[in-house]
ChimeraX commands (.cxc) that place a marker at each C-alpha (Angstrom):
marker #1 position 0.00,0.00,0.00 radius 0.5
marker #1 position 1.31,3.43,-0.94 radius 0.5
marker #1 position 0.06,4.87,2.37 radius 0.5
marker #1 position 2.38,2.54,4.29 radius 0.5
marker #1 position 5.44,2.98,2.11 radius 0.5
marker #1 position 9.01,3.85,3.03 radius 0.5
marker #1 position 8.39,7.55,3.64 radius 0.5
marker #1 position 5.39,6.81,5.86 radius 0.5
marker #1 position 7.37,4.33,7.95 radius 0.5
marker #1 position 10.21,6.86,8.28 radius 0.5
marker #1 position 7.74,9.47,9.54 radius 0.5
marker #1 position 6.16,6.99,11.93 radius 0.5
marker #1 position 9.57,6.12,13.38 radius 0.5
marker #1 position 9.93,9.71,14.64 radius 0.5
marker #1 position 6.81,9.40,16.80 radius 0.5
marker #1 position 6.59,7.66,20.18 radius 0.5
marker #1 position 3.13,6.08,20.00 radius 0.5
marker #1 position 2.98,5.71,23.79 radius 0.5
marker #1 position 3.85,9.34,24.52 radius 0.5
marker #1 position 1.45,12.26,24.83 radius 0.5
marker #1 position 3.04,15.40,23.39 radius 0.5
marker #1 position 2.29,19.01,24.25 radius 0.5
marker #1 position 0.38,20.81,21.53 radius 0.5
marker #1 position 3.51,22.72,20.50 radius 0.5
marker #1 position 5.61,19.53,20.37 radius 0.5
marker #1 position 2.90,17.77,18.42 radius 0.5
marker #1 position 2.70,20.49,15.80 radius 0.5
marker #1 position 6.48,20.49,15.40 radius 0.5
marker #1 position 6.37,16.71,14.87 radius 0.5
marker #1 position 3.59,17.08,12.33 radius 0.5
marker #1 position 5.83,19.52,10.46 radius 0.5
marker #1 position 8.78,17.17,10.57 radius 0.5
marker #1 position 6.76,14.20,9.35 radius 0.5
marker #1 position 4.94,15.99,6.51 radius 0.5
marker #1 position 6.03,14.06,3.42 radius 0.5
marker #1 position 3.77,15.00,0.52 radius 0.5
marker #1 position 4.86,17.20,-2.38 radius 0.5
marker #1 position 1.81,19.42,-1.91 radius 0.5
marker #1 position 0.95,21.77,0.96 radius 0.5
marker #1 position -0.76,19.29,3.28 radius 0.5
marker #1 position -3.72,20.16,5.48 radius 0.5
marker #1 position -3.14,19.78,9.21 radius 0.5
marker #1 position -6.07,18.00,10.83 radius 0.5
marker #1 position -7.13,17.55,14.42 radius 0.5
marker #1 position -9.43,14.84,15.80 radius 0.5
marker #1 position -10.97,15.38,19.24 radius 0.5
marker #1 position -12.63,12.35,20.82 radius 0.5
marker #1 position -15.34,13.43,23.27 radius 0.5
marker #1 position -17.01,11.62,26.14 radius 0.5
marker #1 position -20.52,12.33,24.87 radius 0.5
marker #1 position -23.35,10.28,23.38 radius 0.5
marker #1 position -24.21,12.00,20.07 radius 0.5
marker #1 position -27.45,10.01,19.94 radius 0.5
marker #1 position -28.73,12.23,22.73 radius 0.5
marker #1 position -29.96,15.60,21.48 radius 0.5
marker #1 position -28.55,17.42,24.51 radius 0.5
marker #1 position -25.06,16.01,23.84 radius 0.5
marker #1 position -24.81,16.86,20.14 radius 0.5
marker #1 position -21.79,19.17,20.36 radius 0.5
marker #1 position -21.56,21.76,17.61 radius 0.5
marker #1 position -20.50,25.36,17.15 radius 0.5
marker #1 position -18.38,27.82,15.22 radius 0.5
marker #1 position -15.09,29.60,15.74 radius 0.5
marker #1 position -13.10,32.10,13.70 radius 0.5
marker #1 position -9.54,30.86,13.14 radius 0.5
marker #1 position -7.06,33.70,13.80 radius 0.5
marker #1 position -4.99,32.71,10.76 radius 0.5
marker #1 position -7.77,31.40,8.52 radius 0.5
marker #1 position -7.94,28.03,6.81 radius 0.5
marker #1 position -5.25,28.52,4.21 radius 0.5
marker #1 position -7.45,28.40,1.13 radius 0.5
marker #1 position -10.09,30.66,-0.43 radius 0.5
marker #1 position -13.68,29.93,0.56 radius 0.5
marker #1 position -16.40,30.44,-2.04 radius 0.5
marker #1 position -19.45,31.86,-0.29 radius 0.5
marker #1 position -22.95,31.77,-1.73 radius 0.5
marker #1 position -25.51,34.17,-0.22 radius 0.5
marker #1 position -29.26,33.73,-0.56 radius 0.5
marker #1 position -30.53,37.29,-0.29 radius 0.5
marker #1 position -32.68,39.95,-1.93 radius 0.5
marker #1 position -32.73,43.73,-2.19 radius 0.5
marker #1 position -30.64,45.65,0.33 radius 0.5
marker #1 position -29.30,42.42,1.86 radius 0.5
marker #1 position -28.05,41.37,-1.56 radius 0.5
marker #1 position -25.99,44.55,-1.68 radius 0.5
marker #1 position -24.63,43.92,1.84 radius 0.5
marker #1 position -23.52,40.42,0.85 radius 0.5
marker #1 position -21.82,41.76,-2.26 radius 0.5
marker #1 position -19.92,44.43,-0.32 radius 0.5
marker #1 position -18.81,41.80,2.21 radius 0.5
marker #1 position -17.25,39.70,-0.55 radius 0.5
marker #1 position -19.78,36.95,-1.29 radius 0.5
marker #1 position -18.90,35.09,-4.48 radius 0.5
marker #1 position -22.45,34.29,-5.56 radius 0.5
marker #1 position -25.58,36.19,-4.54 radius 0.5
marker #1 position -29.19,35.71,-5.48 radius 0.5
marker #1 position -32.50,34.04,-4.75 radius 0.5
marker #1 position -34.75,31.90,-6.93 radius 0.5
marker #1 position -32.28,31.81,-9.81 radius 0.5
marker #1 position -29.58,30.29,-7.58 radius 0.5
marker #1 position -32.01,27.81,-6.08 radius 0.5
marker #1 position -32.99,26.67,-9.57 radius 0.5
marker #1 position -29.33,26.40,-10.60 radius 0.5
marker #1 position -28.50,24.26,-7.57 radius 0.5
marker #1 position -31.53,22.03,-8.14 radius 0.5
marker #1 position -30.09,21.35,-11.61 radius 0.5
marker #1 position -26.79,20.14,-10.16 radius 0.5
marker #1 position -24.57,23.22,-9.77 radius 0.5
marker #1 position -22.52,23.10,-6.55 radius 0.5
marker #1 position -19.44,25.23,-7.18 radius 0.5
marker #1 position -19.33,26.88,-3.73 radius 0.5
marker #1 position -18.05,25.97,-0.27 radius 0.5
marker #1 position -20.37,27.71,2.19 radius 0.5
marker #1 position -23.83,29.26,2.15 radius 0.5
marker #1 position -25.51,32.02,4.13 radius 0.5
marker #1 position -29.09,33.24,3.96 radius 0.5
marker #1 position -31.45,35.84,5.35 radius 0.5
marker #1 position -34.34,34.34,7.35 radius 0.5
marker #1 position -36.93,35.35,4.74 radius 0.5
marker #1 position -35.14,33.18,2.14 radius 0.5
marker #1 position -35.24,29.94,4.12 radius 0.5
marker #1 position -38.67,28.90,2.93 radius 0.5
marker #1 position -37.40,28.83,-0.64 radius 0.5
marker #1 position -33.97,27.43,0.29 radius 0.5
marker #1 position -35.74,24.56,2.07 radius 0.5
marker #1 position -36.76,23.20,-1.33 radius 0.5
marker #1 position -33.13,22.24,-1.99 radius 0.5
marker #1 position -32.46,21.01,1.54 radius 0.5
marker #1 position -32.06,17.44,0.31 radius 0.5
marker #1 position -29.20,18.64,-1.89 radius 0.5
marker #1 position -27.49,21.02,0.54 radius 0.5
marker #1 position -28.08,19.14,3.81 radius 0.5
marker #1 position -26.11,15.92,3.16 radius 0.5
marker #1 position -23.17,18.02,1.92 radius 0.5
marker #1 position -23.08,20.23,5.01 radius 0.5
marker #1 position -24.08,23.26,2.94 radius 0.5
marker #1 position -27.50,24.10,4.40 radius 0.5
marker #1 position -27.66,27.50,6.15 radius 0.5
marker #1 position -28.43,27.10,9.85 radius 0.5
marker #1 position -29.27,29.65,12.57 radius 0.5
marker #1 position -27.21,27.64,15.08 radius 0.5
marker #1 position -24.03,28.31,13.11 radius 0.5
marker #1 position -24.85,31.93,12.34 radius 0.5
marker #1 position -25.43,31.32,8.64 radius 0.5
marker #1 position -29.10,32.28,8.75 radius 0.5
marker #1 position -29.08,35.91,9.81 radius 0.5
marker #1 position -30.21,39.40,8.91 radius 0.5
marker #1 position -26.60,40.54,9.41 radius 0.5
marker #1 position -25.56,38.75,6.26 radius 0.5
marker #1 position -22.59,41.01,5.61 radius 0.5
marker #1 position -21.02,40.05,8.94 radius 0.5
marker #1 position -21.68,36.35,8.27 radius 0.5
marker #1 position -19.94,36.53,4.89 radius 0.5
marker #1 position -16.95,38.42,6.32 radius 0.5
marker #1 position -16.50,35.88,9.14 radius 0.5
marker #1 position -16.52,32.95,6.73 radius 0.5
marker #1 position -14.06,34.68,4.44 radius 0.5
marker #1 position -11.83,35.43,7.45 radius 0.5
marker #1 position -11.65,31.77,8.47 radius 0.5
marker #1 position -14.83,30.88,10.35 radius 0.5
marker #1 position -14.87,27.16,11.08 radius 0.5
marker #1 position -17.90,25.01,11.89 radius 0.5
marker #1 position -17.43,21.96,14.08 radius 0.5
marker #1 position -19.78,19.14,14.98 radius 0.5
marker #1 position -19.36,15.83,16.76 radius 0.5
marker #1 position -19.93,12.81,14.51 radius 0.5
marker #1 position -21.77,9.59,15.29 radius 0.5
marker #1 position -18.62,8.11,16.84 radius 0.5
marker #1 position -18.24,11.01,19.27 radius 0.5
marker #1 position -15.34,12.62,17.39 radius 0.5
marker #1 position -14.93,16.17,16.11 radius 0.5
marker #1 position -12.76,16.38,12.98 radius 0.5
marker #1 position -11.42,19.81,12.01 radius 0.5
marker #1 position -8.74,21.24,9.72 radius 0.5
marker #1 position -6.63,23.84,11.51 radius 0.5
marker #1 position -4.58,25.07,8.54 radius 0.5
marker #1 position -1.80,23.98,6.23 radius 0.5
marker #1 position 1.83,23.02,6.69 radius 0.5
marker #1 position 2.91,26.29,5.04 radius 0.5
marker #1 position 1.39,28.24,7.95 radius 0.5
marker #1 position 4.30,27.34,10.20 radius 0.5
marker #1 position 4.14,25.91,13.72 radius 0.5
marker #1 position 3.22,29.13,15.54 radius 0.5
marker #1 position 0.14,29.93,13.45 radius 0.5
marker #1 position -1.03,26.32,13.50 radius 0.5
marker #1 position -0.74,26.31,17.30 radius 0.5
marker #1 position -2.78,29.53,17.51 radius 0.5
marker #1 position -5.54,28.02,15.37 radius 0.5
marker #1 position -5.51,24.75,17.32 radius 0.5
marker #1 position -5.80,26.49,20.69 radius 0.5
marker #1 position -8.78,28.56,19.52 radius 0.5
marker #1 position -10.57,25.44,18.25 radius 0.5
marker #1 position -9.90,23.44,21.41 radius 0.5
marker #1 position -11.06,26.31,23.62 radius 0.5
marker #1 position -14.31,26.58,21.64 radius 0.5
marker #1 position -14.97,22.84,21.92 radius 0.5
marker #1 position -14.28,22.89,25.65 radius 0.5
marker #1 position -16.70,25.79,26.12 radius 0.5
marker #1 position -19.32,23.83,24.16 radius 0.5
marker #1 position -19.36,21.03,26.75 radius 0.5
marker #1 position -22.97,19.92,27.29 radius 0.5
marker #1 position -24.26,20.25,30.85 radius 0.5
marker #1 position -25.44,16.63,30.64 radius 0.5
marker #1 position -21.99,15.24,29.74 radius 0.5
marker #1 position -20.58,13.05,32.52 radius 0.5
marker #1 position -17.02,11.92,33.24 radius 0.5
marker #1 position -14.12,13.02,31.07 radius 0.5
marker #1 position -15.36,15.35,28.34 radius 0.5
marker #1 position -12.19,15.25,26.20 radius 0.5
marker #1 position -10.91,11.69,25.91 radius 0.5
marker #1 position -8.31,12.10,23.17 radius 0.5
marker #1 position -6.74,14.62,20.79 radius 0.5
marker #1 position -4.71,13.61,17.74 radius 0.5
marker #1 position -2.93,15.73,15.12 radius 0.5
marker #1 position -1.91,14.61,11.66 radius 0.5
marker #1 position -1.34,15.86,8.14 radius 0.5
marker #1 position -3.27,14.68,5.10 radius 0.5
marker #1 position -0.74,11.93,4.41 radius 0.5
marker #1 position 1.06,11.60,7.73 radius 0.5
marker #1 position 0.75,9.51,10.91 radius 0.5
marker #1 position -1.12,10.68,14.00 radius 0.5
marker #1 position 0.48,12.44,16.97 radius 0.5
marker #1 position -1.33,12.15,20.32 radius 0.5
marker #1 position -1.62,15.28,22.45 radius 0.5
marker #1 position -1.36,15.60,26.25 radius 0.5
marker #1 position -4.88,15.97,27.65 radius 0.5
marker #1 position -3.75,17.72,30.83 radius 0.5
marker #1 position -2.63,20.68,28.72 radius 0.5
marker #1 position -5.79,20.61,26.59 radius 0.5
marker #1 position -8.07,20.76,29.62 radius 0.5
marker #1 position -6.50,24.03,30.76 radius 0.5
marker #1 position -7.77,25.77,27.61 radius 0.5
marker #1 position -11.41,26.01,28.72 radius 0.5
marker #1 position -10.98,29.50,30.18 radius 0.5
marker link #1:1,2 radius 0.2
marker link #1:2,3 radius 0.2
marker link #1:3,4 radius 0.2
marker link #1:4,5 radius 0.2
marker link #1:5,6 radius 0.2
marker link #1:6,7 radius 0.2
marker link #1:7,8 radius 0.2
marker link #1:8,9 radius 0.2
marker link #1:9,10 radius 0.2
marker link #1:10,11 radius 0.2
marker link #1:11,12 radius 0.2
marker link #1:12,13 radius 0.2
marker link #1:13,14 radius 0.2
marker link #1:14,15 radius 0.2
marker link #1:15,16 radius 0.2
marker link #1:16,17 radius 0.2
marker link #1:17,18 radius 0.2
marker link #1:18,19 radius 0.2
marker link #1:19,20 radius 0.2
marker link #1:20,21 radius 0.2
marker link #1:21,22 radius 0.2
marker link #1:22,23 radius 0.2
marker link #1:23,24 radius 0.2
marker link #1:24,25 radius 0.2
marker link #1:25,26 radius 0.2
marker link #1:26,27 radius 0.2
marker link #1:27,28 radius 0.2
marker link #1:28,29 radius 0.2
marker link #1:29,30 radius 0.2
marker link #1:30,31 radius 0.2
marker link #1:31,32 radius 0.2
marker link #1:32,33 radius 0.2
marker link #1:33,34 radius 0.2
marker link #1:34,35 radius 0.2
marker link #1:35,36 radius 0.2
marker link #1:36,37 radius 0.2
marker link #1:37,38 radius 0.2
marker link #1:38,39 radius 0.2
marker link #1:39,40 radius 0.2
marker link #1:40,41 radius 0.2
marker link #1:41,42 radius 0.2
marker link #1:42,43 radius 0.2
marker link #1:43,44 radius 0.2
marker link #1:44,45 radius 0.2
marker link #1:45,46 radius 0.2
marker link #1:46,47 radius 0.2
marker link #1:47,48 radius 0.2
marker link #1:48,49 radius 0.2
marker link #1:49,50 radius 0.2
marker link #1:50,51 radius 0.2
marker link #1:51,52 radius 0.2
marker link #1:52,53 radius 0.2
marker link #1:53,54 radius 0.2
marker link #1:54,55 radius 0.2
marker link #1:55,56 radius 0.2
marker link #1:56,57 radius 0.2
marker link #1:57,58 radius 0.2
marker link #1:58,59 radius 0.2
marker link #1:59,60 radius 0.2
marker link #1:60,61 radius 0.2
marker link #1:61,62 radius 0.2
marker link #1:62,63 radius 0.2
marker link #1:63,64 radius 0.2
marker link #1:64,65 radius 0.2
marker link #1:65,66 radius 0.2
marker link #1:66,67 radius 0.2
marker link #1:67,68 radius 0.2
marker link #1:68,69 radius 0.2
marker link #1:69,70 radius 0.2
marker link #1:70,71 radius 0.2
marker link #1:71,72 radius 0.2
marker link #1:72,73 radius 0.2
marker link #1:73,74 radius 0.2
marker link #1:74,75 radius 0.2
marker link #1:75,76 radius 0.2
marker link #1:76,77 radius 0.2
marker link #1:77,78 radius 0.2
marker link #1:78,79 radius 0.2
marker link #1:79,80 radius 0.2
marker link #1:80,81 radius 0.2
marker link #1:81,82 radius 0.2
marker link #1:82,83 radius 0.2
marker link #1:83,84 radius 0.2
marker link #1:84,85 radius 0.2
marker link #1:85,86 radius 0.2
marker link #1:86,87 radius 0.2
marker link #1:87,88 radius 0.2
marker link #1:88,89 radius 0.2
marker link #1:89,90 radius 0.2
marker link #1:90,91 radius 0.2
marker link #1:91,92 radius 0.2
marker link #1:92,93 radius 0.2
marker link #1:93,94 radius 0.2
marker link #1:94,95 radius 0.2
marker link #1:95,96 radius 0.2
marker link #1:96,97 radius 0.2
marker link #1:97,98 radius 0.2
marker link #1:98,99 radius 0.2
marker link #1:99,100 radius 0.2
marker link #1:100,101 radius 0.2
marker link #1:101,102 radius 0.2
marker link #1:102,103 radius 0.2
marker link #1:103,104 radius 0.2
marker link #1:104,105 radius 0.2
marker link #1:105,106 radius 0.2
marker link #1:106,107 radius 0.2
marker link #1:107,108 radius 0.2
marker link #1:108,109 radius 0.2
marker link #1:109,110 radius 0.2
marker link #1:110,111 radius 0.2
marker link #1:111,112 radius 0.2
marker link #1:112,113 radius 0.2
marker link #1:113,114 radius 0.2
marker link #1:114,115 radius 0.2
marker link #1:115,116 radius 0.2
marker link #1:116,117 radius 0.2
marker link #1:117,118 radius 0.2
marker link #1:118,119 radius 0.2
marker link #1:119,120 radius 0.2
marker link #1:120,121 radius 0.2
marker link #1:121,122 radius 0.2
marker link #1:122,123 radius 0.2
marker link #1:123,124 radius 0.2
marker link #1:124,125 radius 0.2
marker link #1:125,126 radius 0.2
marker link #1:126,127 radius 0.2
marker link #1:127,128 radius 0.2
marker link #1:128,129 radius 0.2
marker link #1:129,130 radius 0.2
marker link #1:130,131 radius 0.2
marker link #1:131,132 radius 0.2
marker link #1:132,133 radius 0.2
marker link #1:133,134 radius 0.2
marker link #1:134,135 radius 0.2
marker link #1:135,136 radius 0.2
marker link #1:136,137 radius 0.2
marker link #1:137,138 radius 0.2
marker link #1:138,139 radius 0.2
marker link #1:139,140 radius 0.2
marker link #1:140,141 radius 0.2
marker link #1:141,142 radius 0.2
marker link #1:142,143 radius 0.2
marker link #1:143,144 radius 0.2
marker link #1:144,145 radius 0.2
marker link #1:145,146 radius 0.2
marker link #1:146,147 radius 0.2
marker link #1:147,148 radius 0.2
marker link #1:148,149 radius 0.2
marker link #1:149,150 radius 0.2
marker link #1:150,151 radius 0.2
marker link #1:151,152 radius 0.2
marker link #1:152,153 radius 0.2
marker link #1:153,154 radius 0.2
marker link #1:154,155 radius 0.2
marker link #1:155,156 radius 0.2
marker link #1:156,157 radius 0.2
marker link #1:157,158 radius 0.2
marker link #1:158,159 radius 0.2
marker link #1:159,160 radius 0.2
marker link #1:160,161 radius 0.2
marker link #1:161,162 radius 0.2
marker link #1:162,163 radius 0.2
marker link #1:163,164 radius 0.2
marker link #1:164,165 radius 0.2
marker link #1:165,166 radius 0.2
marker link #1:166,167 radius 0.2
marker link #1:167,168 radius 0.2
marker link #1:168,169 radius 0.2
marker link #1:169,170 radius 0.2
marker link #1:170,171 radius 0.2
marker link #1:171,172 radius 0.2
marker link #1:172,173 radius 0.2
marker link #1:173,174 radius 0.2
marker link #1:174,175 radius 0.2
marker link #1:175,176 radius 0.2
marker link #1:176,177 radius 0.2
marker link #1:177,178 radius 0.2
marker link #1:178,179 radius 0.2
marker link #1:179,180 radius 0.2
marker link #1:180,181 radius 0.2
marker link #1:181,182 radius 0.2
marker link #1:182,183 radius 0.2
marker link #1:183,184 radius 0.2
marker link #1:184,185 radius 0.2
marker link #1:185,186 radius 0.2
marker link #1:186,187 radius 0.2
marker link #1:187,188 radius 0.2
marker link #1:188,189 radius 0.2
marker link #1:189,190 radius 0.2
marker link #1:190,191 radius 0.2
marker link #1:191,192 radius 0.2
marker link #1:192,193 radius 0.2
marker link #1:193,194 radius 0.2
marker link #1:194,195 radius 0.2
marker link #1:195,196 radius 0.2
marker link #1:196,197 radius 0.2
marker link #1:197,198 radius 0.2
marker link #1:198,199 radius 0.2
marker link #1:199,200 radius 0.2
marker link #1:200,201 radius 0.2
marker link #1:201,202 radius 0.2
marker link #1:202,203 radius 0.2
marker link #1:203,204 radius 0.2
marker link #1:204,205 radius 0.2
marker link #1:205,206 radius 0.2
marker link #1:206,207 radius 0.2
marker link #1:207,208 radius 0.2
marker link #1:208,209 radius 0.2
marker link #1:209,210 radius 0.2
marker link #1:210,211 radius 0.2
marker link #1:211,212 radius 0.2
marker link #1:212,213 radius 0.2
marker link #1:213,214 radius 0.2
marker link #1:214,215 radius 0.2
marker link #1:215,216 radius 0.2
marker link #1:216,217 radius 0.2
marker link #1:217,218 radius 0.2
marker link #1:218,219 radius 0.2
marker link #1:219,220 radius 0.2
marker link #1:220,221 radius 0.2
marker link #1:221,222 radius 0.2
marker link #1:222,223 radius 0.2
marker link #1:223,224 radius 0.2
marker link #1:224,225 radius 0.2
marker link #1:225,226 radius 0.2
marker link #1:226,227 radius 0.2
marker link #1:227,228 radius 0.2
marker link #1:228,229 radius 0.2
marker link #1:229,230 radius 0.2
marker link #1:230,231 radius 0.2
marker link #1:231,232 radius 0.2
marker link #1:232,233 radius 0.2
marker link #1:233,234 radius 0.2
view
């Protein structure tokens, strides 16, 4: 298997699988073990002690990464009239109403995020079966259904990240790219971890954060010291 080739094994040899590294050490290791010819994404997996089947333990939220995501985000805004102008001034890539809904229903999906004003959601709901499974449906809980559509567009363009626990109780997020450098990646990681810690459900019992692992797109995982992570709730 190409994923377990010589370069992968060499990277794996640099990591003590039984050790829990500080966040800063882990990010440095991720840098050292990056082996692809392209600018790899740095990913973080946070295993939580919650039961996602319970509605009151379905952890989700948003956070603005201080150094962004490392790639342009194409934002589509469902808006009319004055709000259409606000979205345009904020930098939305595509703006409209019924014409965009029709285009999407015909298979067009060349955008990364969507925002909408509340009055548009009745119409947008018609394409919910297309947008929903792809994580593209505007949602008030993530601030993407709002009258302040200009602010929503600007935040997404600046690096706003949505996170949500999956069925296995794990939150998967991308915190940037190798080219960012260790310091910026650490800044982004700390902001994400703090946001997830603050999102702890009141009904969650026992250890809330059970594991944190860093890796690049093609590299092995590096386990992070939970004692340090748990201090980031403040």
